[in-house]
NUSE-116918 format. One record per residue (C-alpha): residue number from 1; residue in one letter; chain; x negated, y, z. Coordinates in steps of 0.5 Angstrom, whole numbers. Example, Ala and Ser with C-alpha at 12.3 -4.5 7.8 and 13.67 -1.06 7.14 Angstrom:
num;residu;chaine;u;v;w
1;A;A;-25;-9;16
2;S;A;-27;-2;14
//
This chain:
num;residu;chaine;u;v;w
1;M;A;44;132;238
2;N;A;37;135;234
3;A;A;37;133;227
4;D;A;32;134;221
5;P;A;35;137;215
6;I;A;34;132;209
7;F;A;35;134;201
8;L;A;37;127;197
9;V;A;38;127;189
10;N;A;44;123;186
11;L;A;43;121;179
12;R;A;48;116;180
13;H;A;54;116;175
14;L;A;52;123;172
15;A;A;51;125;164
16;P;A;43;125;161
17;A;A;43;132;162
18;A;A;47;134;168
19;L;A;43;134;175
20;A;A;46;135;182
21;V;A;43;136;189
22;G;A;46;136;195
23;M;A;44;137;201
24;V;A;47;133;208
25;F;A;45;133;216
26;Q;A;44;127;218
27;A;A;44;125;226
28;M;A;39;120;229
29;A;A;42;114;232
30;A;A;42;113;239
31;T;A;42;108;243
32;L;A;45;107;249
33;Y;A;46;102;256
34;V;A;50;97;259
35;S;A;48;93;265
36;P;A;53;91;270
37;A;A;49;92;277
38;S;A;48;100;274
39;P;A;47;104;281
40;A;A;50;110;278
41;P;A;53;110;271
42;A;A;53;117;268
43;P;A;55;118;260
44;P;A;52;118;255
45;Y;A;48;112;259
46;G;A;42;114;255
47;T;A;37;110;259
48;W;A;38;104;264
49;A;A;37;107;270
50;S;A;44;111;267
51;A;A;47;106;263
52;A;A;54;104;263
53;A;A;57;99;269
54;S;A;62;97;262
55;I;A;60;95;255
56;Q;A;67;100;253
57;D;A;64;105;256
58;A;A;59;105;253
59;V;A;62;103;247
60;D;A;66;110;248
61;A;A;62;114;249
62;A;A;58;112;243
63;A;A;58;116;235
64;A;A;58;111;230
65;G;A;52;107;227
66;D;A;48;108;235
67;E;A;47;102;237
68;V;A;50;99;245
69;V;A;45;95;249
70;V;A;47;90;253
71;T;A;43;85;259
72;N;A;46;80;263
73;G;A;52;79;265
74;V;A;59;76;266
75;Y;A;63;81;263
76;Q;A;70;80;265
77;T;A;74;87;267
78;G;A;78;93;264
79;G;A;80;93;258
80;R;A;84;96;251
81;A;A;90;96;246
82;V;A;89;97;239
83;F;A;94;94;235
84;G;A;101;93;239
85;L;A;101;90;245
86;M;A;95;86;245
87;T;A;89;88;250
88;N;A;82;86;248
89;R;A;76;86;253
90;V;A;71;90;250
91;A;A;75;94;243
92;V;A;69;96;238
93;T;A;74;102;234
94;K;A;68;105;230
95;P;A;63;103;227
96;L;A;57;100;232
97;T;A;52;94;234
98;V;A;53;91;240
99;R;A;47;88;241
100;S;A;45;84;248
101;V;A;38;83;251
102;N;A;37;77;252
103;G;A;42;72;247
104;A;A;48;69;249
105;R;A;46;64;255
106;F;A;45;69;259
107;T;A;50;75;257
108;T;A;59;74;257
109;I;A;65;77;255
110;V;A;70;74;258
111;G;A;78;75;256
112;A;A;84;72;260
113;P;A;90;67;259
114;A;A;98;70;260
115;P;A;100;71;267
116;G;A;104;63;266
117;G;A;97;61;263
118;G;A;96;59;255
119;N;A;97;64;250
120;G;A;102;69;251
121;N;A;103;76;254
122;G;A;99;80;258
123;A;A;94;76;254
124;V;A;86;78;254
125;R;A;82;78;247
126;C;A;75;78;247
127;V;A;73;83;242
128;F;A;76;86;236
129;L;A;70;88;232
130;A;A;73;95;226
131;S;A;70;95;218
132;N;A;61;95;220
133;A;A;62;94;226
134;V;A;56;89;229
135;L;A;57;83;235
136;S;A;50;80;236
137;G;A;47;76;242
138;F;A;53;75;247
139;T;A;57;68;249
140;L;A;65;70;248
141;T;A;68;65;252
142;D;A;76;64;255
143;G;A;80;70;250
144;H;A;88;69;249
145;T;A;93;73;244
146;R;A;99;75;245
147;S;A;104;69;242
148;T;A;110;74;240
149;G;A;109;81;235
150;D;A;105;81;230
151;A;A;102;75;227
152;V;A;96;76;225
153;K;A;94;82;230
154;E;A;96;80;235
155;C;A;97;73;236
156;S;A;89;72;231
157;G;A;84;71;233
158;G;A;83;68;240
159;G;A;76;71;241
160;V;A;74;76;236
161;W;A;78;80;231
162;C;A;74;83;226
163;E;A;77;87;220
164;P;A;74;86;215
165;G;A;66;88;214
166;A;A;66;86;221
167;T;A;59;83;223
168;V;A;59;77;229
169;R;A;51;75;230
170;N;A;48;70;233
171;S;A;54;68;239
172;I;A;57;62;242
173;L;A;64;62;241
174;K;A;67;57;246
175;G;A;74;56;249
176;N;A;78;61;246
177;S;A;86;60;243
178;A;A;90;64;238
179;A;A;97;63;239
180;S;A;97;63;230
181;E;A;91;63;227
182;G;A;84;62;229
183;G;A;82;61;235
184;G;A;75;63;235
185;V;A;74;68;230
186;H;A;80;71;225
187;G;A;77;75;219
188;G;A;69;78;219
189;T;A;62;75;217
190;L;A;59;69;223
191;Q;A;51;69;222
192;N;A;48;63;227
193;C;A;54;62;231
194;E;A;57;56;235
195;L;A;64;55;235
196;T;A;66;50;240
197;D;A;72;48;244
198;N;A;77;53;241
199;S;A;85;53;239
200;A;A;88;55;234
201;G;A;96;54;230
202;Y;A;91;54;223
203;G;A;84;54;223
204;G;A;82;52;230
205;G;A;75;55;231
206;A;A;75;61;225
207;H;A;81;64;220
208;G;A;79;67;214
209;S;A;72;68;216
210;L;A;65;69;212
211;L;A;61;63;216
212;L;A;53;63;215
213;N;A;49;59;219
214;C;A;54;57;223
215;T;A;55;50;227
216;V;A;63;48;228
217;V;A;64;43;232
218;G;A;69;40;237
219;N;A;74;46;235
220;H;A;82;43;234
221;S;A;89;45;230
222;T;A;95;45;235
223;S;A;100;45;228
224;R;A;96;39;226
225;L;A;93;37;221
226;L;A;91;45;219
227;G;A;84;46;219
228;G;A;82;43;227
229;G;A;75;47;224
230;V;A;75;52;219
231;A;A;81;55;214
232;R;A;81;60;209
233;A;A;72;60;210
234;T;A;67;60;206
235;C;A;62;56;209
236;I;A;55;56;207
237;N;A;49;52;210
238;T;A;55;51;216
239;I;A;56;45;219
240;V;A;63;43;220
241;H;A;64;37;224
242;L;A;67;33;229
243;N;A;74;38;230
244;D;A;81;36;232
245;Y;A;86;34;229
246;S;A;85;26;225
247;G;A;87;26;218
248;N;A;83;30;212
249;L;A;84;37;214
250;A;A;80;35;220
251;N;A;75;40;221
252;Y;A;77;45;215
253;S;A;83;47;210
254;E;A;83;51;204
255;S;A;76;52;205
256;S;A;70;52;201
257;F;A;62;50;202
258;S;A;57;50;198
259;F;A;50;48;203
260;S;A;54;45;208
261;C;A;56;39;212
262;T;A;63;37;213
263;A;A;67;32;212
264;P;A;70;30;208
265;A;A;66;31;202
266;P;A;69;38;199
267;S;A;71;37;192
268;G;A;68;43;189
269;G;A;61;48;191
270;T;A;53;45;192
271;G;A;48;43;196
272;N;A;53;39;201
273;L;A;53;33;206
274;A;A;59;29;208
275;S;A;54;25;213
276;L;A;54;26;220
277;P;A;50;30;222
278;A;A;45;29;227
279;F;A;45;33;233
280;V;A;40;32;239
281;D;A;47;32;245
282;P;A;54;33;243
283;D;A;56;30;248
284;A;A;52;35;252
285;G;A;54;41;247
286;I;A;47;41;245
287;F;A;48;42;237
288;R;A;40;42;235
289;L;A;39;38;230
290;Q;A;35;31;231
291;C;A;29;28;228
292;G;A;32;27;221
293;S;A;38;29;220
294;A;A;40;30;214
295;G;A;41;37;215
296;I;A;34;40;216
297;D;A;32;42;211
298;A;A;38;42;206
299;G;A;40;50;205
300;T;A;40;55;201
301;N;A;36;61;202
302;L;A;39;66;206
303;A;A;32;71;208
304;A;A;35;76;205
305;L;A;41;77;210
306;F;A;37;74;217
307;S;A;31;72;219
308;D;A;32;67;225
309;D;A;37;63;228
310;L;A;41;63;234
311;R;A;36;63;239
312;G;A;31;68;236
313;I;A;27;62;232
314;P;A;24;64;226
315;R;A;27;61;219
316;P;A;26;58;215
317;A;A;21;53;218
318;D;A;18;46;216
319;G;A;23;42;220
320;D;A;22;35;217
321;G;A;13;35;214
322;D;A;14;35;208
323;G;A;9;42;207
324;S;A;15;47;205
325;A;A;20;51;209
326;A;A;28;52;208
327;F;A;34;54;211
328;D;A;37;49;216
329;M;A;44;48;216
330;G;A;48;49;222
331;A;A;46;54;228
332;Y;A;39;53;230
333;E;A;33;51;226
334;R;A;28;45;227
335;H;A;22;47;229
336;P;A;17;41;230
337;V;A;12;43;235
338;Q;A;17;48;239
339;D;A;23;43;239
340;A;A;18;37;241
341;A;A;16;41;248
342;D;A;26;41;248
343;L;A;25;35;252
344;G;A;32;33;257
345;I;A;36;27;261
346;R;A;42;28;262
347;A;A;45;24;268
348;A;A;53;24;269
349;F;A;52;22;276
350;S;A;47;23;283
351;H;A;49;19;287
352;F;A;52;13;287
353;A;A;53;6;290
354;L;A;48;-1;289
355;R;A;48;-4;282
356;F;A;53;1;279
357;P;A;51;1;272
358;A;A;48;9;271
359;P;A;48;12;264
360;F;A;43;16;262
361;F;A;41;20;256
362;G;A;34;22;252
363;Q;A;35;29;249
364;V;A;29;28;245
365;D;A;29;34;239
366;G;A;22;32;237
367;C;A;19;25;232
368;A;A;17;22;237
369;S;A;12;16;235
370;Q;A;16;13;242
371;F;A;19;13;249
372;W;A;20;10;254
373;W;A;24;10;261
374;D;A;21;9;268
375;F;A;27;7;272
376;G;A;22;8;279
377;D;A;24;1;281
378;G;A;19;-3;277
379;M;A;24;-3;270
380;R;A;22;0;264
381;L;A;25;0;258
382;T;A;21;4;251
383;N;A;25;6;245
384;Q;A;32;6;248
385;N;A;37;11;248
386;P;A;42;12;251
387;V;A;40;6;257
388;V;A;44;5;262
389;H;A;41;1;269
390;G;A;43;-1;276
391;W;A;39;-1;283
392;E;A;38;-7;288
393;A;A;36;-3;293
394;P;A;38;3;296
395;G;A;34;9;297
396;T;A;32;16;291
397;Y;A;30;14;285
398;E;A;26;18;281
399;V;A;29;16;273
400;R;A;23;19;268
401;L;A;23;20;260
402;T;A;16;20;257
403;A;A;15;21;249
404;Q;A;9;22;245
405;F;A;10;27;238
406;P;A;4;26;233
407;F;A;7;32;230
408;S;A;4;37;235
409;G;A;0;33;239
410;L;A;4;33;245
411;T;A;6;28;250
412;G;A;13;31;254
413;V;A;16;28;260
414;A;A;22;30;263
415;T;A;25;28;270
416;A;A;32;26;275
417;V;A;33;24;282
418;V;A;38;20;284
419;Q;A;40;17;291
420;V;A;43;10;291
421;L;A;47;8;296
422;E;A;48;1;299
423;A;A;56;2;298
424;N;A;60;-5;299
425;Y;A;67;-6;302
426;Y;A;72;-13;304
427;V;A;79;-15;303
428;N;A;81;-22;305
429;A;A;90;-22;306
430;S;A;89;-26;312
431;N;A;84;-23;317
432;P;A;87;-22;324
433;T;A;81;-16;325
434;P;A;81;-11;320
435;V;A;78;-5;323
436;P;A;75;1;319
437;P;A;70;2;314
438;Y;A;72;-6;313
439;S;A;64;-6;311
440;T;A;63;-14;313
441;W;A;68;-21;313
442;A;A;70;-20;319
443;T;A;74;-13;320
444;A;A;75;-13;312
445;A;A;82;-9;310
446;T;A;89;-15;309
447;N;A;90;-11;304
448;I;A;86;-8;297
449;Q;A;88;0;297
450;D;A;85;1;304
451;A;A;77;-2;302
452;V;A;78;2;296
453;D;A;80;8;300
454;A;A;75;6;306
455;G;A;69;10;302
456;T;A;67;15;296
457;A;A;61;12;294
458;L;A;61;14;286
459;G;A;60;5;284
460;R;A;62;2;290
461;L;A;64;-5;292
462;V;A;70;-8;294
463;L;A;70;-16;294
464;V;A;76;-19;295
465;T;A;78;-27;298
466;N;A;83;-31;295
467;G;A;90;-29;296
468;V;A;97;-25;293
469;Y;A;97;-18;295
470;E;A;103;-15;295
471;H;A;103;-9;300
472;G;A;99;-3;300
473;G;A;99;3;294
474;R;A;97;10;292
475;A;A;102;14;288
476;L;A;97;19;285
477;H;A;101;21;278
478;G;A;108;23;279
479;L;A;113;18;283
480;M;A;109;12;279
481;T;A;107;7;285
482;N;A;99;3;283
483;R;A;100;-3;288
484;V;A;91;-1;288
485;A;A;89;6;285
486;L;A;82;5;282
487;T;A;78;13;283
488;N;A;70;14;284
489;G;A;69;8;279
490;V;A;70;3;284
491;R;A;67;-5;282
492;L;A;74;-8;283
493;Q;A;72;-16;284
494;S;A;74;-23;287
495;V;A;72;-29;290
496;H;A;73;-34;286
497;G;A;77;-32;280
498;P;A;84;-29;277
499;Q;A;87;-37;279
500;F;A;87;-35;286
501;T;A;87;-28;287
502;L;A;93;-24;286
503;I;A;95;-16;285
504;V;A;103;-17;285
505;G;A;107;-10;283
506;S;A;114;-11;284
507;A;A;121;-8;280
508;A;A;124;-2;282
509;A;A;130;-4;287
510;S;A;136;-4;282
511;G;A;130;-10;278
512;G;A;126;-8;273
513;T;A;122;-2;270
514;G;A;126;5;275
515;D;A;124;8;281
516;G;A;121;6;286
517;A;A;117;1;282
518;V;A;110;-1;282
519;R;A;105;-2;277
520;C;A;99;-6;279
521;V;A;93;-3;278
522;Y;A;90;4;275
523;A;A;83;4;274
524;D;A;80;11;273
525;K;A;74;11;266
526;L;A;68;8;271
527;S;A;73;3;274
528;I;A;72;-5;274
529;V;A;75;-11;275
530;D;A;73;-17;275
531;G;A;77;-23;276
532;F;A;85;-22;278
533;T;A;91;-24;277
534;L;A;97;-18;276
535;T;A;103;-19;276
536;N;A;110;-16;277
537;G;A;108;-10;276
538;H;A;113;-5;272
539;T;A;114;3;270
540;L;A;118;8;272
541;E;A;122;9;266
542;S;A;122;14;260
543;Q;A;125;19;263
544;Y;A;119;23;265
545;A;A;114;26;260
546;D;A;107;24;263
547;T;A;106;18;260
548;R;A;102;16;266
549;L;A;110;14;269
550;F;A;112;10;264
551;D;A;107;6;261
552;G;A;103;0;263
553;G;A;107;-5;268
554;G;A;101;-9;268
555;L;A;95;-4;268
556;W;A;94;3;266
557;C;A;87;5;265
558;E;A;83;12;263
559;P;A;80;10;257
560;G;A;73;7;259
561;A;A;75;3;264
562;T;A;73;-4;264
563;I;A;77;-10;266
564;T;A;73;-16;265
565;N;A;76;-23;266
566;C;A;82;-23;269
567;V;A;90;-27;267
568;I;A;96;-20;265
569;T;A;102;-24;265
570;R;A;109;-22;266
571;N;A;109;-14;267
572;F;A;114;-9;264
573;A;A;113;-3;262
574;D;A;119;3;260
575;F;A;115;4;254
576;H;A;108;2;252
577;S;A;105;-5;254
578;G;A;108;-8;259
579;G;A;101;-11;259
580;A;A;95;-7;259
581;H;A;94;1;257
582;Q;A;88;4;255
583;G;A;82;1;257
584;N;A;77;-5;255
585;L;A;78;-11;257
586;Y;A;74;-18;256
587;N;A;75;-23;256
588;C;A;83;-23;260
589;L;A;88;-27;258
590;V;A;94;-24;256
591;S;A;101;-26;256
592;F;A;108;-26;258
593;N;A;108;-19;257
594;S;A;116;-13;255
595;A;A;116;-7;253
596;Y;A;119;-3;249
597;Y;A;112;-1;244
598;G;A;107;-7;244
599;G;A;110;-12;249
600;G;A;103;-14;250
601;A;A;97;-9;250
602;S;A;98;-1;247
603;Y;A;91;4;245
604;A;A;86;-2;249
605;A;A;80;-5;247
606;L;A;80;-12;247
607;V;A;74;-17;247
608;N;A;75;-24;246
609;C;A;82;-25;249
610;L;A;88;-29;248
611;I;A;93;-26;247
612;V;A;100;-30;248
613;S;A;108;-30;248
614;N;A;109;-22;249
615;G;A;114;-19;247
616;T;A;118;-12;244
617;Y;A;125;-11;246
618;S;A;126;-4;240
619;A;A;120;-4;237
620;E;A;114;-7;233
621;G;A;108;-10;236
622;G;A;109;-15;241
623;G;A;102;-18;242
624;A;A;99;-9;241
625;I;A;99;-3;239
626;Y;A;93;3;237
627;C;A;89;-2;240
628;T;A;81;-5;236
629;L;A;81;-13;237
630;T;A;74;-16;237
631;N;A;74;-24;237
632;C;A;82;-24;240
633;T;A;87;-30;238
634;V;A;94;-26;238
635;A;A;100;-31;238
636;G;A;106;-33;239
637;N;A;108;-26;240
638;A;A;114;-24;238
639;A;A;119;-17;236
640;P;A;127;-16;234
641;W;A;128;-19;227
642;W;A;128;-13;224
643;T;A;123;-10;226
644;S;A;116;-13;222
645;S;A;111;-15;226
646;G;A;111;-19;232
647;G;A;104;-19;232
648;V;A;99;-13;231
649;K;A;101;-6;229
650;G;A;97;0;228
651;C;A;91;-3;230
652;S;A;83;-5;227
653;V;A;81;-13;228
654;Y;A;74;-17;227
655;N;A;74;-24;227
656;S;A;80;-25;230
657;I;A;86;-30;229
658;L;A;93;-26;228
659;Y;A;98;-33;228
660;Y;A;104;-36;229
661;N;A;106;-28;231
662;S;A;114;-28;229
663;P;A;117;-23;225
664;G;A;110;-23;222
665;N;A;103;-22;224
666;I;A;102;-16;221
667;G;A;106;-9;220
668;G;A;109;-3;221
669;I;A;108;4;218
670;V;A;100;6;221
671;P;A;95;0;217
672;T;A;92;-5;221
673;V;A;84;-5;219
674;C;A;81;-13;219
675;S;A;75;-16;216
676;H;A;73;-23;218
677;T;A;80;-24;221
678;C;A;86;-30;220
679;S;A;92;-28;218
680;T;A;97;-29;214
681;P;A;99;-27;208
682;L;A;92;-25;207
683;P;A;90;-19;210
684;A;A;85;-14;205
685;G;A;79;-13;207
686;P;A;73;-17;207
687;G;A;72;-25;210
688;N;A;79;-25;212
689;L;A;82;-31;211
690;E;A;90;-34;210
691;A;A;89;-42;212
692;E;A;92;-44;218
693;P;A;87;-43;223
694;R;A;89;-51;226
695;F;A;89;-49;234
696;R;A;87;-56;239
697;D;A;93;-56;242
698;L;A;98;-51;239
699;G;A;105;-53;242
700;A;A;101;-55;248
701;G;A;99;-48;248
702;N;A;91;-49;248
703;F;A;89;-44;243
704;R;A;82;-47;243
705;L;A;79;-49;235
706;A;A;80;-56;233
707;A;A;73;-59;230
708;D;A;76;-59;223
709;S;A;78;-51;223
710;P;A;77;-46;218
711;C;A;75;-41;223
712;I;A;69;-44;225
713;N;A;62;-40;223
714;A;A;68;-36;220
715;G;A;66;-28;223
716;K;A;61;-23;222
717;N;A;55;-23;228
718;A;A;54;-15;227
719;L;A;62;-16;229
720;S;A;61;-19;235
721;A;A;60;-16;242
722;G;A;56;-23;245
723;G;A;56;-25;251
724;T;A;61;-31;252
725;D;A;68;-34;249
726;L;A;74;-33;255
727;E;A;71;-40;257
728;G;A;64;-38;259
729;G;A;60;-42;253
730;A;A;56;-38;249
731;R;A;59;-33;244
732;I;A;54;-36;237
733;E;A;54;-43;236
734;G;A;51;-46;229
735;G;A;48;-39;228
736;T;A;55;-35;227
737;V;A;61;-34;230
738;D;A;68;-37;230
739;L;A;74;-33;229
740;G;A;78;-33;236
741;A;A;78;-33;243
742;Y;A;74;-39;244
743;E;A;67;-40;240
744;L;A;67;-49;237
745;P;A;61;-52;243
746;S;A;56;-54;237
747;P;A;59;-55;231
748;A;A;57;-60;225
749;S;A;54;-55;219
750;R;A;52;-48;220
751;L;A;55;-47;214
752;S;A;64;-43;215
753;Y;A;68;-48;214
754;D;A;73;-44;210
755;W;A;68;-42;205
756;A;A;65;-49;205
757;R;A;72;-52;203
758;Q;A;73;-48;198
759;H;A;67;-50;195
760;G;A;69;-58;195
761;F;A;62;-58;200
762;P;A;63;-63;206
763;T;A;63;-59;214
764;D;A;59;-65;217
765;G;A;53;-61;216
766;S;A;50;-65;210
767;A;A;51;-60;205
768;D;A;47;-54;209
769;T;A;41;-55;206
770;E;A;43;-57;198
771;D;A;42;-52;192
772;A;A;47;-55;188
773;D;A;46;-50;183
774;R;A;38;-52;183
775;D;A;37;-44;184
776;G;A;33;-43;189
777;M;A;37;-42;194
778;D;A;41;-48;199
779;N;A;48;-47;200
780;W;A;48;-44;207
781;S;A;43;-38;204
782;E;A;48;-37;198
783;W;A;54;-36;203
784;V;A;50;-31;207
785;A;A;49;-27;201
786;G;A;56;-28;199
787;T;A;53;-31;192
788;N;A;57;-37;189
789;P;A;53;-44;190
790;T;A;55;-46;182
791;N;A;53;-42;178
792;V;A;44;-41;177
793;A;A;46;-35;174
794;S;A;48;-31;182
795;L;A;42;-30;187
796;L;A;40;-26;191
797;V;A;33;-24;187
798;L;A;29;-18;187
799;L;A;28;-15;181
800;P;A;20;-11;179
801;P;A;20;-5;182
802;C;A;19;2;177
803;P;A;17;8;177
804;A;A;24;13;179
805;P;A;26;19;175
806;S;A;26;24;180
807;G;A;20;21;183
808;G;A;17;15;187
809;V;A;20;7;186
810;A;A;26;5;184
811;V;A;27;-1;187
812;T;A;33;-6;185
813;W;A;37;-13;186
814;Q;A;42;-17;184
815;S;A;48;-17;189
816;V;A;56;-17;191
817;D;A;60;-11;193
818;T;A;62;-16;200
819;R;A;55;-15;203
820;T;A;50;-11;206
821;Y;A;43;-10;205
822;Y;A;36;-8;208
823;L;A;30;-6;205
824;E;A;23;-7;208
825;R;A;17;-4;204
826;G;A;10;-7;207
827;S;A;2;-5;203
828;D;A;0;-11;203
829;L;A;4;-19;203
830;G;A;-3;-21;208
831;S;A;-5;-18;215
832;T;A;0;-13;215
833;P;A;8;-13;216
834;L;A;13;-11;212
835;L;A;16;-6;216
836;P;A;24;-3;216
837;L;A;25;2;210
838;K;A;33;2;209
839;S;A;38;-1;213
840;N;A;46;0;212
841;I;A;46;-1;204
842;V;A;52;-2;200
843;G;A;51;-7;195
844;Q;A;55;-6;188
845;A;A;58;-11;184
846;G;A;53;-14;179
847;S;A;46;-11;182
848;T;A;44;-4;187
849;T;A;39;0;184
850;F;A;36;4;192
851;T;A;30;10;190
852;D;A;24;9;195
853;A;A;23;17;195
854;T;A;17;17;199
855;A;A;13;12;196
856;T;A;9;17;192
857;N;A;1;16;194
858;P;A;-3;11;189
859;V;A;-3;4;193
860;P;A;1;-2;192
861;Y;A;8;-3;195
862;F;A;11;-8;196
863;Y;A;18;-10;198
864;R;A;24;-14;200
865;V;A;31;-14;202
866;G;A;35;-18;205
867;V;A;43;-18;208
868;Q;A;45;-15;214
//
């Protein structure tokens, strides 16, 4: 290669009298090309016509300082070992730049798992990068490492392994794995990179790396609390959130941060945020920042290192519209005009049955002044996201999302087309003439599973009339038979309710749990079960590895399944939850179920449910373990005397009653979190009470509230799921939700009965509007505000606003630390309504101050504070 001589004069490190003159020859850097469809590859690959077909061929032909340019394609063949037996799909062993033409979305390097799957001998890492090598604009995926050999060089860096000084730019590292450190990357510097769904023993996303403007989401550590996102990393302008496992080290371990977004808040560094960054649609893998995200314009200036983002959008931009451009956090720079055009719809399904509640998510990047949904059937929703809609007539419909963006003056439109089908199937246990596909009552199936299997449409309705259904079934996993197995989002509904429609499982041939046992129902994540009694379900024994075989005697739900208006009684599981395992249960009775652990329910969300007389035979949580309970009554459940909880263990409990359980209501090493809940001893948390709940007739099993129960009006409306209570009455009566599964109709007073008694007020309603301390707030207002009705100095009052030292207006009000507040602002107190300014302001003891940083114009500002 020809080169011209260049004479250099270097005065550095020489004495003043010394002069050194040297002559060097500098070769011109060459460009080499790669295309998987190259018709005639020919070294030195200096044109597209002679481009190499593999990246490794071009790398091998290049010299230090050259650039290898790679066009669109998936590169998943070949490999080269650098250390030991660890093969790399691409091994860049010299200081080169390897750059894609059109970026990471179009150019992919694919590794490979070991022949037996996962990490191990024969696995292929995506890329090895030598010192001062640069990789720019690639997706690296499915890279794996060995599980034996050198722990660092052969068992780390599933996506890319970097020597010191190596750089990865504008790339996506997704779905890679390492047996030891750095599932996505080990070492090196990453700029504008997205790391998702990578895993390793230590540092699921990155280990020992410098991350500049990167987004690290959804990675995990296989050794639990050891940096699911990053480990021993330095992060600047980087987002590290939503990584596994749970605990303080889910996102990071032994790492430092500045101008970055992660949780928990780092102990050092400057400019960091702990709140979630508000991605456009993380469930769909869209990690751009939404309008209003705290990460916009919150980074430090790295313009000396790079001037674009992962998409090639220029950095910095004025993402928040304040007139000043600054670097955003994360791999994507928010550009108000560019992002306003990015409008989309995530529709989980395109074909489904009538009335199926189909979910839609609007991917709205820009600062929309308003947006609206049109479902093509006359229904329209405004400013709601996500939305759920069901159609009443079959046909093809266009779902349209329209948004207006005042900043850019654009109106965006996104569409999705769906097909709605009529798919109804019928079941009657005594029908003499069952004929597939069971589409009328005259041809109805005699067992439920036959009707479920007669169709495939998502959301199809299987309607079941009165009867005892104890025949048929299906095994979905191993040898565990389910009397009814629901897949493809079936809506299973009884005609007349649980007292007339029973699904009956079966014990093992030898009795109890074991081989040959039959569970009542298995429900997938989209299924709905409405109006059945599930009884006599049993599981196999826990000698099997799959929990689907020995948990949930009455009901095993995939997360997301919905169970309403059911009675789940007298079922048995060998390990977790004799009654119900996982799922969302509404208005259900869970009773007389038994298991080793968590007799009634485990890992489920229960709303307006009565959980009574369940038990465990060797462990804790007679009523429930690891559940979320909202407006539930948990009573009369039991566990062995040597445990600490016959009631619940490790649950989150809201607006509920936990009482009369043996040997205790709450226990276990894993704490239960309670809010506005009646139990004894008094649980820690806001709004809890320990007075006896006073049921209408405890001895007869009537758990409705007596007219003088302290649980009346003692809940928090914001924690209620609304709708109806367990027997179908309005969930909120008298203005405030009651505790437990039942709401007392027409309470005499709007006050919390427990609060009224504490302050000596009657509960017949006569004290509601009185002002006991003459401070201008009646007793009902004092209760809502959390203030003392007998202390004139204790009241909710807004103090005169004043200029804030940092600019804007400081708004202060008397407050308590048991309430959250909202603030409104307006330009006058007359014709113009006050508009929301800030919500979810956590109250402080004594007074709370909020700085309105946007109040900078020389006009009047009027404020109003309220309790949420």
